[in-house]
C-alpha positions in Angstrom: -127.2 -107.9 -48.1 -124.3 -106.8 -45.3 -122.8 -104.3 -45.5 -119.8 -104.3 -43.0 -117.0 -101.2 -43.0 -113.5 -102.0 -40.5 -111.4 -99.5 -39.3 -108.4 -98.8 -37.0 -106.4 -96.5 -35.7 -102.9 -96.5 -33.5 -103.2 -93.0 -31.1 -100.4 -91.7 -30.3 -97.9 -93.3 -32.0 -97.7 -96.3 -34.8 -96.0 -98.2 -34.5 -96.1 -98.4 -30.4 -99.3 -96.5 -30.1 -102.6 -97.9 -28.3 -104.2 -100.2 -30.9 -108.4 -99.8 -31.8 -110.3 -101.6 -34.1 -113.8 -100.6 -35.4 -116.3 -102.8 -37.3 -119.8 -101.8 -38.3 -122.4 -103.2 -39.8 -125.8 -102.3 -41.8 -127.9 -105.0 -43.5 -130.3 -103.9 -45.8 -129.3 -101.2 -44.8 -130.7 -100.9 -41.2 -127.4 -100.2 -38.6 -127.3 -103.9 -37.2 -124.2 -104.5 -35.0 -120.6 -103.2 -34.4 -118.1 -103.9 -32.0 -114.8 -101.9 -31.1 -112.2 -103.5 -28.8 -109.1 -102.0 -27.8 -106.2 -104.7 -28.7 -103.3 -102.8 -27.2 -100.2 -100.3 -27.0 -96.6 -100.8 -27.7 -94.2 -101.4 -30.1 -95.8 -104.7 -31.5 -98.3 -103.2 -32.3 -99.0 -101.3 -35.9 -102.2 -99.7 -37.5 -102.1 -102.7 -40.6 -101.9 -105.1 -37.7 -105.9 -103.4 -36.4 -106.9 -103.4 -40.1 -106.8 -106.8 -40.0 -108.1 -107.3 -36.3 -111.1 -105.8 -38.0 -111.8 -107.6 -40.2 -110.5 -110.4 -38.7 -113.9 -109.3 -35.8 -116.1 -109.0 -38.4 -115.5 -112.3 -40.1 -116.1 -114.1 -37.5 -119.0 -112.2 -36.6 -120.4 -112.9 -39.7 -119.0 -117.1 -39.2 -121.2 -117.2 -35.9 -124.7 -116.7 -37.7 -126.7 -119.9 -38.3 -126.2 -120.8 -42.2 -129.9 -119.5 -42.6 -129.0 -115.6 -42.3 -125.7 -116.2 -44.4 -125.5 -113.1 -47.0 -124.2 -112.0 -50.0 -121.3 -109.6 -48.4 -119.6 -106.8 -49.1 -116.5 -105.8 -46.4 -115.7 -102.0 -46.9 -111.8 -101.1 -45.1 -110.0 -97.8 -46.4 -106.9 -99.6 -46.0 -106.0 -100.0 -49.5 -103.7 -102.9 -48.0 -106.2 -105.1 -47.0 -108.0 -105.1 -49.6 -106.4 -105.5 -52.3 -104.7 -108.7 -49.9 -107.8 -110.4 -48.6 -108.9 -110.3 -52.4 -106.1 -112.3 -53.8 -104.9 -109.0 -56.2 -101.5 -108.4 -53.6 -99.7 -112.0 -51.9 -99.3 -111.2 -47.6 -95.5 -111.6 -46.8 -95.3 -109.9 -43.2 -95.5 -112.8 -40.8 -96.7 -110.8 -38.8 -100.0 -109.9 -40.8 -100.0 -113.6 -42.4 -101.9 -115.2 -39.1 -104.7 -113.2 -39.7 -105.0 -113.5 -43.7 -104.7 -116.5 -42.6 -108.0 -116.2 -40.1 -109.8 -113.9 -43.1 -109.5 -116.7 -45.6 -110.2 -119.7 -43.5 -114.1 -118.1 -42.7 -114.1 -117.3 -45.9 -114.1 -120.1 -46.8 -116.0 -121.8 -43.8 -119.3 -118.8 -44.8 -121.6 -120.1 -47.4 -122.1 -116.8 -49.8 -119.7 -114.8 -51.5 -118.3 -111.8 -49.5 -115.9 -109.2 -51.5 -114.0 -106.7 -50.4 -113.9 -103.3 -51.4 -111.6 -100.4 -50.8 -112.7 -97.0 -49.7 -111.6 -93.3 -48.8 -111.4 -92.2 -45.8 -114.2 -90.2 -45.8 -116.4 -93.5 -46.1 -115.7 -95.2 -43.6 -116.4 -92.8 -40.9 -118.8 -94.7 -38.7 -115.7 -97.0 -38.0 -113.4 -94.8 -37.8 -114.9 -92.3 -35.1 -115.8 -95.4 -33.6 -111.8 -96.6 -33.1 -110.9 -93.1 -32.5 -113.8 -92.7 -29.9 -112.8 -95.4 -27.9 -109.0 -94.5 -27.8 -110.2 -91.9 -26.7 -112.7 -92.4 -24.1 -110.9 -95.3 -22.8 -107.6 -93.3 -21.7 -109.9 -90.4 -19.6 -111.9 -93.4 -18.1 -108.8 -94.6 -17.2 -107.7 -90.5 -16.1 -111.2 -90.1 -14.4 -110.8 -93.0 -11.7 -107.6 -92.1 -11.3 -106.0 -95.4 -12.9 -102.7 -94.5 -14.4 -100.5 -95.4 -11.5 -102.2 -97.9 -10.7 -102.8 -99.8 -13.8 -100.5 -99.0 -16.2 -96.5 -99.3 -14.9 -94.3 -96.5 -16.3 -92.7 -98.5 -18.8 -95.5 -99.4 -20.3 -96.8 -96.3 -21.6 -97.5 -95.8 -24.5 -96.6 -92.2 -24.4 
């Protein structure tokens, strides 16, 4: 069985900060895979969008597995919105989030085993939470360390 933990962070403000998301896969109690990314920054990015992107990333990982490696999945997140919408308890009406919701449902249909969505408190999602937060810090410090801030970002592009 796969246990997948998803999370996102947006720093230093929501909306408008730098959006990072992560997921961590455990298989039979062992750490198997992780993915963490910075999606972008600016007013069009929100934490809810990042939470959805983390789940989409995890779902894409699952459907890329060969069918003989498909096993039941418990996907966990501390986002009540994403878990309740993906499990069908709530509808998804937000136009920005609808496209991610649709991708998740399509991936769920392509995966040959059962996928269950479970909400967990933030304290139980520490690994994915730390990954999403660390990437923001790591990348921003790297930009500053390499003195690339002036070269990489224009004044209007900075998230802070």
